[in-house]
C-alpha positions as CSV (number, residue, x, y, z in Angstrom):
1,Q,76.6,-80.0,111.0
2,S,75.6,-76.9,113.0
3,Y,72.0,-75.8,112.9
4,S,70.4,-72.4,112.6
5,L,68.2,-71.6,115.6
6,L,65.0,-69.5,115.4
7,V,63.4,-68.7,118.7
8,W,59.7,-68.0,118.3
9,L,58.1,-65.8,120.9
10,H,54.3,-66.0,120.4
11,P,51.9,-63.1,120.8
12,S,49.5,-62.8,123.7
13,N,46.7,-65.3,124.0
14,T,47.9,-67.7,121.3
15,T,51.0,-69.9,120.8
16,M,50.1,-70.3,117.1
17,E,51.5,-73.8,117.2
18,A,49.5,-75.1,114.1
19,T,50.5,-72.1,112.0
20,M,54.2,-72.3,113.0
21,Y,54.3,-76.0,112.4
22,R,52.6,-75.7,108.9
23,E,54.8,-72.8,107.8
24,W,58.2,-73.9,109.2
25,K,58.2,-77.8,109.1
26,T,59.4,-78.3,105.6
27,I,61.7,-75.2,105.6
28,C,63.4,-76.4,108.8
29,E,63.9,-79.9,107.4
30,Q,65.4,-78.6,104.1
31,R,67.6,-75.9,105.6
32,G,68.7,-77.4,108.9
33,I,66.9,-74.8,111.1
34,I,65.6,-75.6,114.5
35,L,62.5,-73.7,115.6
36,L,62.4,-73.3,119.4
37,A,59.1,-72.1,120.8
38,P,59.0,-71.5,124.5
39,K,55.6,-70.7,125.9
40,T,54.7,-68.1,128.5
41,S,53.1,-69.3,131.7
42,T,50.7,-66.4,131.8
43,R,47.5,-66.1,129.7
44,T,48.1,-62.4,129.2
45,G,51.4,-62.8,127.5
46,W,55.1,-62.1,128.1
47,T,56.3,-59.8,130.8
48,P,59.8,-58.3,131.2
49,N,60.6,-60.9,133.8
50,H,60.3,-63.6,131.2
51,A,63.5,-62.5,129.5
52,E,65.6,-64.5,131.9
53,Y,63.4,-67.6,131.3
54,V,63.9,-67.2,127.5
55,R,67.7,-66.7,128.0
56,D,67.8,-69.9,130.2
57,V,65.8,-71.9,127.6
58,V,68.0,-70.8,124.7
59,A,71.3,-71.3,126.7
60,D,70.2,-74.8,127.8
61,F,69.2,-75.7,124.2
62,R,72.5,-74.5,122.8
63,E,74.3,-76.7,125.3
64,K,72.5,-79.8,124.1
65,Y,72.5,-79.2,120.4
66,N,75.0,-78.1,117.8
67,V,73.6,-74.7,117.2
68,A,75.6,-72.0,115.3
69,A,75.6,-68.9,117.6
70,S,76.1,-66.8,114.5
71,R,72.9,-68.0,113.0
72,T,70.6,-67.6,116.0
73,A,67.7,-65.2,115.8
74,V,64.6,-64.3,117.8
75,H,61.3,-64.0,116.0
76,G,57.8,-62.7,117.0
77,L,54.5,-61.4,115.7
78,G,52.8,-58.3,117.0
79,N,53.3,-57.9,120.8
80,G,55.3,-61.2,120.7
81,G,57.7,-59.3,118.3
82,E,57.9,-56.4,120.7
83,F,58.9,-58.8,123.5
84,A,61.4,-60.7,121.1
85,A,63.2,-57.4,120.5
86,S,63.3,-56.5,124.2
87,V,64.8,-60.0,125.0
88,A,67.5,-59.5,122.3
89,F,68.3,-56.1,123.7
90,R,68.6,-57.5,127.3
91,V,70.7,-60.5,126.3
92,P,72.5,-59.5,123.2
93,E,75.1,-62.2,123.4
94,L,72.4,-64.8,122.5
95,F,71.0,-63.4,119.2
96,R,72.6,-62.3,115.9
97,G,69.2,-61.5,114.4
98,I,65.8,-60.1,115.3
99,S,62.9,-60.9,113.0
100,L,59.6,-59.1,113.6
101,A,56.3,-59.6,111.8
102,S,53.7,-56.8,112.1
103,A,55.7,-55.3,115.0
104,A,57.6,-52.1,115.6
105,L,60.2,-51.4,118.3
106,K,58.8,-49.9,121.5
107,D,62.3,-49.3,122.9
108,A,65.5,-48.0,121.2
109,P,68.1,-50.7,120.6
110,P,71.5,-50.5,122.3
111,E,74.1,-48.7,120.4
112,H,75.4,-50.6,117.4
113,S,78.8,-51.8,118.5
114,P,81.1,-54.8,118.4
115,E,79.2,-56.2,121.4
116,F,75.8,-55.7,119.8
117,Q,76.2,-56.9,116.2
118,V,72.5,-57.7,115.4
119,Q,70.6,-57.6,112.1
120,F,66.9,-56.9,111.7
121,H,64.3,-58.5,109.4
122,L,61.0,-56.7,109.4
123,I,57.9,-57.9,107.6
124,Y,54.5,-56.2,107.3
125,G,51.5,-56.2,105.0
126,D,50.6,-53.3,102.8
127,R,47.2,-53.3,104.4
128,D,48.6,-53.7,108.0
129,P,47.4,-50.8,110.2
130,D,50.8,-50.9,111.9
131,G,52.7,-50.8,108.6
132,G,53.7,-47.1,109.1
133,L,55.2,-47.9,112.5
134,V,57.2,-50.8,111.0
135,Q,58.5,-48.5,108.2
136,R,59.5,-45.9,110.8
137,T,61.2,-48.6,112.8
138,A,63.2,-49.7,109.8
139,A,64.2,-46.1,108.9
140,G,65.3,-45.4,112.5
141,L,67.4,-48.6,112.7
142,S,69.0,-47.7,109.3
143,K,69.9,-44.3,110.7
144,L,71.6,-46.0,113.7
145,K,73.6,-48.1,111.2
146,F,71.9,-51.4,111.8
147,P,71.5,-53.8,108.9
148,V,67.8,-54.0,108.1
149,T,65.8,-56.1,105.7
150,L,62.3,-54.7,105.2
151,R,59.7,-56.7,103.4
152,K,56.3,-55.4,102.5
153,V,53.8,-58.1,101.6
154,A,51.2,-57.1,98.9
155,G,47.6,-57.7,99.8
156,H,48.5,-58.8,103.4
157,R,46.8,-57.3,106.4
158,K,47.9,-58.3,109.9
159,G,48.8,-61.8,111.0
160,Y,51.5,-64.3,110.3
161,P,53.3,-63.7,106.9
162,P,52.5,-65.9,103.9
163,T,54.8,-68.8,102.9
164,D,57.0,-66.8,100.4
165,A,57.8,-64.3,103.1
166,V,58.6,-67.1,105.6
167,E,61.0,-68.6,103.1
168,E,62.7,-65.3,102.7
169,M,63.1,-65.1,106.4
170,A,64.7,-68.5,106.4
171,R,67.2,-67.4,103.7
172,W,68.0,-64.3,105.9
173,L,68.6,-66.6,108.9
174,D,70.9,-68.8,106.8
175,T,73.0,-65.7,105.9
176,L,73.4,-64.1,109.3
177,D,76.9,-65.4,109.6
178,R,77.9,-64.1,106.2
179,L,76.6,-60.5,106.3
């Protein structure tokens, strides 16, 4: 059996270990998903130089475990999401999907091409102050012909998405190799 791989890149100042464990443990066991969560060595968060570190961690992990390259995605919340997208843009051969929660793109993605076949999954709350930026990101990606799943969570502000949105993200990850 090959596993899906979700690479979690945490926001600044918190790894969110307890939240990620609580939200993903059962889903990972049921669906055959591996959650890989490297940590930054700096208290202030990820820097552009950490992209190579993430690349090396993911490449090493994929050598040791039977991971489906076509079901490998990077995921982040807030500024961790911004960094997740920048890593995927710098090493596009590693990721088939980019899942962002309460995060908009700061940089334009590479041109949609056979070499960069990535799909996006964007989640935000209807009370999230950055919700408009997330919506504009989704519209811009759609104009560039990228497949985009946009999920607005009713009654949610900022922070990690609720369980039903996490389950939807897991289903999206499972289908990356079929879309």
